[in-house]
C-alpha positions in Angstrom: -28.2 -66.2 -20.3 -24.5 -67.1 -19.9 -22.3 -64.5 -21.6 -19.0 -65.5 -20.0 -17.7 -67.2 -23.2 -18.5 -64.1 -25.2 -16.6 -61.8 -22.7 -13.7 -64.2 -22.6 -13.3 -64.2 -26.4 -13.7 -60.4 -26.5 -11.0 -60.0 -23.9 -8.7 -62.3 -25.7 -8.8 -60.0 -28.8 -7.5 -57.0 -26.7 -4.5 -58.1 -24.8 -3.0 -55.9 -22.0 -0.3 -53.5 -23.1 1.7 -54.2 -19.9 4.2 -57.0 -20.0 5.8 -58.3 -16.9 9.3 -59.6 -17.3 12.0 -60.7 -14.9 14.2 -57.8 -16.0 12.2 -54.6 -16.6 12.6 -52.9 -20.0 14.9 -49.8 -20.1 12.8 -47.1 -21.9 14.5 -43.9 -23.0 11.8 -41.6 -24.3 14.4 -38.9 -25.2 15.9 -41.2 -27.9 12.7 -43.2 -28.4 14.6 -46.4 -27.7 13.8 -49.5 -25.6 16.5 -51.8 -24.3 15.5 -55.4 -23.4 18.1 -56.8 -21.0 16.2 -60.1 -20.5 18.4 -63.1 -21.4 17.4 -64.9 -24.6 15.2 -68.0 -24.3 17.1 -70.5 -26.3 14.2 -73.0 -26.7 11.8 -70.3 -28.1 14.6 -68.8 -30.2 15.5 -72.0 -31.9 12.0 -73.4 -32.3 10.4 -70.4 -33.9 12.7 -67.4 -34.6 10.1 -65.2 -36.3 7.5 -65.5 -33.6 10.1 -64.9 -30.9 11.3 -61.7 -32.6 7.8 -60.4 -33.1 6.9 -61.0 -29.5 10.0 -59.2 -28.3 9.4 -56.2 -30.7 5.8 -56.0 -29.6 6.7 -55.8 -26.0 9.2 -53.0 -26.6 6.8 -51.0 -28.7 4.0 -51.4 -26.1 6.3 -50.1 -23.4 7.5 -47.2 -25.5 3.9 -46.1 -26.5 2.7 -46.4 -22.9 5.6 -44.1 -21.8 4.8 -41.6 -24.5 1.2 -41.3 -23.4 2.4 -40.5 -19.9 4.4 -37.4 -21.2 3.0 -33.8 -21.1 1.6 -32.7 -24.5 1.1 -29.4 -26.2 -1.5 -28.6 -29.0 -0.5 -28.0 -32.6 -2.3 -27.8 -36.0 -1.4 -31.4 -36.6 -2.7 -32.6 -33.3 -1.2 -32.9 -29.7 2.6 -33.3 -29.6 4.4 -35.0 -26.7 7.3 -33.1 -25.1 10.2 -35.4 -25.0 12.4 -35.3 -21.9 16.2 -35.1 -22.1 17.8 -38.4 -23.1 19.2 -40.6 -20.3 21.4 -42.9 -22.4 24.9 -41.7 -22.7 26.2 -42.3 -26.2 30.0 -42.3 -26.9 31.4 -39.6 -29.1 33.2 -40.4 -32.3 35.7 -37.6 -31.8 37.0 -35.8 -28.7 35.3 -32.7 -27.4 36.5 -29.5 -29.2 38.8 -27.4 -27.1 37.3 -24.0 -26.1 38.6 -21.2 -28.3 40.4 -18.4 -26.4 38.5 -15.1 -26.4 39.4 -12.5 -29.0 40.7 -9.0 -28.2 37.2 -7.5 -28.6 35.5 -10.3 -26.5 38.0 -9.5 -23.6 37.2 -5.8 -23.9 33.5 -6.4 -24.0 33.7 -8.7 -20.9 35.7 -6.1 -19.0 33.2 -3.3 -19.9 30.1 -5.4 -19.5 29.0 -5.0 -23.1 26.4 -7.6 -24.2 26.7 -9.3 -27.6 24.0 -8.1 -30.0 23.4 -10.1 -33.2 22.7 -7.8 -36.1 19.9 -8.8 -38.5 20.9 -9.9 -42.0 18.0 -7.9 -43.5 17.3 -4.2 -43.2 14.4 -2.0 -44.3 15.0 0.2 -47.4 12.8 3.3 -47.3 13.2 4.1 -51.0 12.4 0.5 -52.3 9.9 -0.1 -49.5 11.2 -3.7 -49.0 13.7 -5.7 -47.0 17.2 -5.9 -48.5 20.4 -7.6 -47.6 22.7 -5.7 -45.2 25.8 -7.2 -46.9 26.5 -9.1 -50.1 24.7 -8.8 -53.4 22.5 -5.7 -53.6 23.5 -5.0 -50.0 22.7 -1.9 -48.1 26.4 -1.3 -47.5 26.8 -0.6 -51.3 24.1 2.1 -51.3 26.6 5.0 -51.7 28.4 3.3 -54.5 25.2 2.7 -56.6 23.3 5.9 -56.0 22.9 8.1 -59.1 23.9 11.4 -57.6 26.7 12.2 -55.1 27.5 15.2 -53.0 31.0 16.5 -53.6 32.9 18.9 -51.3 33.9 22.3 -52.6 37.6 21.7 -52.0 37.6 18.2 -53.7 40.1 17.7 -56.5 39.0 17.8 -60.1 39.6 14.1 -60.7 37.7 13.1 -57.5 35.6 10.0 -58.1 32.9 9.6 -55.3 32.0 6.1 -56.4 35.7 5.0 -56.1 36.0 6.7 -52.8 33.0 4.9 -51.4 34.2 1.6 -52.7 37.7 2.2 -51.2 36.2 2.9 -47.8 34.2 -0.3 -47.9 37.1 -2.4 -49.1 39.3 -0.9 -46.4 36.8 -2.1 -43.8 36.9 -5.6 -45.2 40.7 -5.6 -45.2 40.7 -4.3 -41.6 38.3 -7.1 -40.5 40.5 -9.7 -42.2 43.7 -8.3 -40.6 42.0 -8.4 -37.2 40.9 -12.0 -37.8 44.4 -13.1 -38.6 45.7 -11.3 -35.5 43.1 -13.1 -33.4 44.1 -16.4 -35.0 47.8 -15.8 -34.2 47.0 -14.9 -30.6 44.9 -18.0 -30.3 47.7 -20.2 -31.6 50.1 -18.6 -29.2 47.7 -19.2 -26.3 47.0 -22.8 -27.2 50.6 -23.8 -27.6 51.0 -23.1 -31.3 54.4 -21.4 -30.8 56.3 -24.5 -31.9 54.3 -24.7 -35.2 54.9 -21.0 -35.8 58.7 -21.5 -35.1 58.8 -24.4 -37.6 57.0 -22.3 -40.2 59.5 -19.4 -39.8 62.4 -21.8 -40.0 60.9 -23.4 -43.2 60.5 -20.0 -44.7 64.0 -18.9 -43.8 65.5 -22.1 -45.3 63.5 -21.4 -48.5 64.8 -17.9 -48.8 68.4 -18.9 -48.2 68.5 -21.1 -51.2 66.6 -18.7 -53.5 69.7 -16.9 -54.8 71.7 -17.7 -57.8 74.5 -19.4 -55.8 71.9 -21.4 -53.7 73.0 -19.4 -50.6 76.6 -20.5 -50.8 78.1 -16.9 -50.8 75.4 -15.2 -48.7 76.2 -13.6 -45.4 75.5 -15.8 -42.4 73.6 -14.6 -39.5 74.8 -14.9 -35.9 73.8 -18.2 -34.5 72.4 -19.4 -37.8 72.3 -23.2 -38.1 73.8 -24.9 -41.1 71.2 -26.2 -43.5 70.9 -30.0 -43.7 70.9 -31.0 -47.3 69.2 -34.0 -48.8 71.4 -37.1 -48.2 72.1 -38.8 -51.5 71.3 -42.5 -51.7 73.5 -44.7 -53.9 72.6 -48.1 -55.1 74.7 -51.0 -54.0 77.6 -51.9 -56.4 76.9 -55.6 -56.2 73.3 -56.7 -56.8 71.5 -59.8 -57.9 70.8 -60.6 -61.5 67.0 -60.1 -60.9 67.5 -56.7 -59.4 69.8 -55.6 -62.3 67.2 -56.9 -64.8 64.4 -54.9 -63.1 66.5 -51.8 -63.1 67.4 -52.1 -66.8 63.7 -52.7 -67.7 62.7 -49.6 -65.7 65.2 -47.5 -67.6 64.0 -48.8 -71.0 60.4 -48.3 -70.1 61.1 -44.7 -69.1 63.0 -44.0 -72.3 60.2 -45.6 -74.4 57.6 -43.4 -72.6 59.7 -40.3 -73.2 59.9 -41.0 -76.9 56.2 -41.6 -77.2 55.5 -38.4 -75.3 57.7 -36.4 -77.7 56.0 -37.9 -80.7 52.6 -37.0 -79.4 53.7 -33.4 -78.7 55.1 -33.1 -82.2 51.9 -34.6 -83.6 53.8 -36.7 -86.1 52.4 -40.0 -84.9 54.5 -43.2 -84.9 55.8 -42.6 -88.5 58.6 -40.1 -87.9 60.7 -39.1 -91.0 64.3 -38.1 -90.5 64.6 -35.3 -93.1 68.4 -35.0 -92.9 68.9 -38.7 -93.4 66.5 -38.7 -96.4 68.3 -35.8 -98.1 71.7 -37.4 -97.5 70.4 -40.7 -99.1 68.9 -39.0 -102.2 71.9 -36.7 -102.8 74.3 -39.6 -102.2 76.1 -37.7 -99.4 76.5 -34.4 -101.2 73.9 -32.5 -99.1 70.8 -30.5 -99.8 72.6 -27.6 -101.5 74.0 -29.8 -104.2 70.6 -31.4 -104.7 69.0 -28.0 -105.1 71.6 -26.9 -107.7 71.0 -30.1 -109.7 67.3 -29.5 -109.7 67.8 -25.9 -110.9 70.1 -27.1 -113.8 67.4 -29.6 -114.9 64.8 -26.8 -114.9 67.0 -24.5 -117.1 67.6 -27.3 -119.7 63.9 -27.9 -120.0 63.3 -24.2 -120.6 65.9 -24.1 -123.4 64.4 -27.1 -125.1 61.0 -25.4 -125.1 62.4 -22.3 -126.8 63.7 -24.3 -129.8 
């Protein structure tokens, strides 16, 4: 019985995963990428684009899967996991490498004494609560003395001694000390990395601000030795002769600004667009005599009406 045809049809269903090309594929298992450097076949690309792309993608996936099966594996609950090697493709950075920070005062001291850095855990065990609590922050262990219900007071303590306030002051003083040390480290780092010019500009800017903070804008203040004269803002004047179009635009800008100011004042007063000039209305009704004369006339009319009623 001849079974060659059956074997040939069966072999055609399962093609080989190896693909031989003129230029071998560049497989980087660290990034799980495959780069095909083979030049594009223009005839196949133009005749049937979809088939050409599918064949190229299939060849790349086959090469990547074959490389993954050759890597060492480790067992896991989800199945064997392949250990990826370090990437070989060098990718460009979007930003330059950060400059190394200069060591702080404590880091220099620790390096000189051979002290190893030890990271403290964020959680500590509380014997009273029998649970793990935060070392700092909300419900932190560092606030234990402030929140306890009984405090031990020394015999020579003053009458108005508050142990809760004393414990809180100690904790806040530690926080202030850490912040002060952080600022000092930052200042030393700036001085070491060439931040002296920025510090100098900051001091000059602060000095210039304080010099004009007096009532005379620093005109009658005592000058320091070697103090530079402040450079004021140079005034800019418009040209005396301009074109008709520029003059028109300037006039329209002034009118629009005035209109905007009037609308803003009306909105603040809450009177809307119908604003009544009270003084002008009184002058019109009293025929120029004023509000006092108008009030007297109204009082006289009221007195006559009362007399007529008594009759």
